[in-house]
N, C-alpha and C positions, 0 to 999 in steps of 0.2 A: 350831369355831374352829381346832383343831389341824389338821383336814382342809384347811381353807382355807390355812393357813400352809404345809402340805406341798405343796399345788398351786402356790402362789406360788413356793416354794423351787425346785420342779422346773422351773417356767417360767423363772425367772432363770438356772438352771443351763443350760437348753437355749439360751437367748439367748447366754450367755457362751461356750458350746461352739461355736455357729454363728459368733460373732464371731471366736473363735480360729481356727476352720477357715478363715474367709474371709481373715484376716490371713496365715495360713500359705500359703493358695492364692495370694494376691497376691505374697507374698515369693518364691515359687518361679517366678514368671513373669518373664521368659521363659526356658525351658530349651532353646530351639531358635530358629533364625532366624525373624524376623517379616517378612511380606510387606506392603509398602505399595503398593496399586494406585493408579496415576496415569492419569487419563483424558486428559491433555494431552501433547503431543509433547515429545520431548527437545529441550532448548535454550530452551524457554519459560520465562517468569518463574516459573510454578508449579513447573516441573521444578527450576529452580535453588534455589528456597526449600526444596522437599522434600528435595533432596540435603543441604542444610545440616542440616535437622532429623534426617534419617536417620543422618547421620554422628554427630551429637550424641547421639542415642538409643542408638546402638551403644556409645558411650563410657560412657553411664550404666548400661546394662543388661548390658554385656559379651556381647552377642549381635548378630549382623548384622541390620540392618533393610534389607531388599532391595527396591528399587523395581521394580515390574513394570508395564510400559506396556500399557494397553488403550485405545488411542486411537480416536476416531471417534464418529460419530452423536451429536454434541453431548454427549459425556461419558456417554451412556446405556449404552454397552457396559461401561465400568468400573463404573458404579453398579449395574447389574443383576448383575454378577458378585459384587460384595461383598454385595449384599442377599441373595444365595442362599448365601453362605459360612457356615461354622460359626462361631458367636459365641464363639470360644475365645480371642480376642485375637491370633491369629496371622495374621489377614487384616484389614488396615486400609485405609481409603480417604481420599484427599485430595479432598474435595468442594468445591464452589464455588457461587456464585450461578447458574452455568450448570446444574449438576446438581440443585441443591436449591431454587432459587428460580424460575427461568424455565421449565425443561423441562415442569413439570406444566401450564403454560398454553400451551405451544407445540406439544405433541404430543397427538393424540387417544388414542393408546395408549402408555402408559408402564408398563413391566413392573417398576416399583418405586414405593413410596410414600416420599417424602423424609422423612417424619416417622416413620411406623410401622415402616419396614424398616431403620432405622439407630439406632445408639447415638451420640449426640453426645459427643465427648471434650474437644475444645478448639478454639476459634478459633485461627487461626495468624497470618494476615497480611491487611492491606488494601492493595490496589494502586491506584495512580493510572493512569488511562488517558489517553493523549494522542492528539489528532487529528493524523494525519500525512497528507501528500499527496505525490504525485510532484512533485519540484521543477520539472519542466517545465510543470506546470499554473500558469497566470498568476494565482495568488491568494496573498495573504500574511496573510489573516485570515479568521475565520469569516464575517464580513459580506461579504467579497469572494467567498468560496466560494459562499455562498447566491445572491449576485447573478449569478455566473458560471453556476450551475446553472439559474437561471431563464431566462437568455438562451441557454444551450447545453444543453437538456435531454437530448440524446443523448450528451453528452461527459463526464458525471459519473457515476461508479459507486462504490458502497461495497462493499469486500471485507470479509468477516468469517469468522473461523474458530471463533467460539464465540458463544453466545447473548448474552453481555454486550455484545460489539461490535455484534451485530445490533440489540439493543434501543436501545443508545446512539445508533447511526446513525439508526434509525427515529425516535427522539425528536427528534434535531436537525432533521431535514428536515421532520417534521410541524409542529414549532413554527415553522420557517422558511417554511412554506407552499410547499414544493418536493417534487416527486416525482423520485426517482433510482432507478437500477437497483441492487438489492442482490444481490451475488454470493457464494454460500456456498462455503466451503472446508473441508477436513477439519481443518486446523489454522490458527492465525494465522500461523505461519511460512510456509505456502504462500501465504496471502493477501498477506503482505509481499513475497514473491518476485515476485508478479505486479504489485505496485505498482512495485517496482524495475525491472521489465522494461517498464513503461509500459502494461500491459494493463488495469489498473484505476486509479482516481483516488486513493482514500483508504481509511483504516481507522482505527478506534480501537484502539490497541495499548498494552499495559502499558509503562510508562516504562522498566523494566529492559531490555526487548527493544529498544525504539526508540532509547534514548539513544545507543548507539554509531553507529547509522545517521544520526541527526540530527547528531551531532558531525562525522561524515565528509561531511556534505552530501548524502547519498544520499536522505534524507527531509527534508521541511520540516515542522516542528511549528507548528501553528496555535493550539492551545488545549488545556488539560487539562480533563477531564470531572469536576471536583469543585468544591465550593462555594468553596474558597480556593486560591490559587496554591500550587504545590508548592515546597518549600524546595530541591528538587533541580534544578529549572529555573525559578527565580523570574522570569526575564524573559519567560516564556511566559504569556500571560493565560489566564484561565478562560473556558470557553464562556459562563458566566453574565455575563461582562463585555460580551458582545455585546448591542446593543440588541434588546429583545424576548426575551432568553434568561435573564432574572433567575430565580435559583433552580435553574438547571440543575445537577444533581449526580448522577452515576451511578458511584459507586465500586464496585470489585470486591473480593471477599473469597475466601479459601480457609480450610478448617478440616479437622480430623481427625475421622473417624468410624470406627465399627466396625459390624458387623451388629447388628441388634436382639437384645437379650437377653444382651449381654456381662456377665460377672460384675462386680459393682460394685467389688471390690478392684482388679481389673485396670484398670478405667476410671479410678479415682482415681490409681493408680500412673502411668499414662500422662499424665493431665492434669497431675499434679504435676510430672512430669519436663519436660513442655512449658513450663510456667510458669517453672521454674528455668532452662531453656535460653534462654528469651526474656529473662530478667533478667540473664543473663551479659553483661558489658561487651564481651568479645571477640566473642561471637555477635551483639550489637547492631551492631557495626562490619561484620560480614560481611553482615548483612541490609541495612544501609544501602547496600551496593554495588548492591542490586537496587531501590533507591528504594522500599522497602516499609516500611509502618508495622506494627509488632508489635501483635498483638491477643490474646495468650494469655489464656485464661479458664477458669473452672471448667466442668464438664459442664452444670450447671444454667444458668449464664449463657449458654453457647453454645446450649443447647437453646432458650431463649427468643429468642435472636438469630435462629436459623434459622427459627423459626415467624414472627417479625416480618418477616424478609426475604421469606419465601414470600408473605405477604399483600401486602407492599409491591410486589414485582415483579408480582404478579397484577393489582393495580390499574393499574400502568403499562402492562402489555401489553394489557389490556382497553381502556384509554383510547386506545391507538394503533390499535385496531381490527384487531390482528393475529389472524387465524384460525388455530387449531391445525391442523397438518398431519395 
């Protein structure tokens, strides 16, 4: 009996020691600048949101959180880089439905696993995408766009700079019974530039990026790609309001990840900081400028969300008949 008590006592001591060590490890983090890898271009909505979080994290931890751009290949370059990085908390990744939901079904060879190679830290933001067209195109609604595409099959093209826009565009025209040319770009900013120059017809763009161009009359907004109208542009209908498009809902999200195997104390520190930043009234006002909905969460909640989104996007892509490249 005494032997068993000694074993239990030693075990409890070891657990307490490990807990104390973990707490101390977490409290000493970070003691140098932290790199946040971003797979989307400067000036994108994801970039703007990440800048706000990076600045807020700097104030919380008294260390720089530096954004490093690794743009291209539908976010694969940035994701692969972080998947191979040391899991010490000094290399983080702002992933999205592009990198973690769609890519596994769009590419035959993917040099990272969206679940096994990453540590989920916190969801960040949900974006609303808006369908925009060149104002010179003679359409003012989704219904008119579909009708125009049917009678002018060579005159309608969909530009996209990420897989979210690609899948949303494919979903729209598949349900509308129309085939259009889809044109890939390195970033959505480049896709928008070609719409503005009249080289392509349309794109699904995050509202933060599109709003100034819509207000200036350089782009025409036809509909938002979510189940309900956006409070930021309430006069613009949803795609789902178009006859035959009921239930159309393709929101986009971004979240914070680290490489697989990050120490739990660091993950909890970062997740807790993100949730406090999102709850701050001043920060909420800053995020509202990007027409973004806050989605800060625990690591467990975010992990479940990522797994669900992976399955959800997989079903959508397979239903569209899109073959991996």
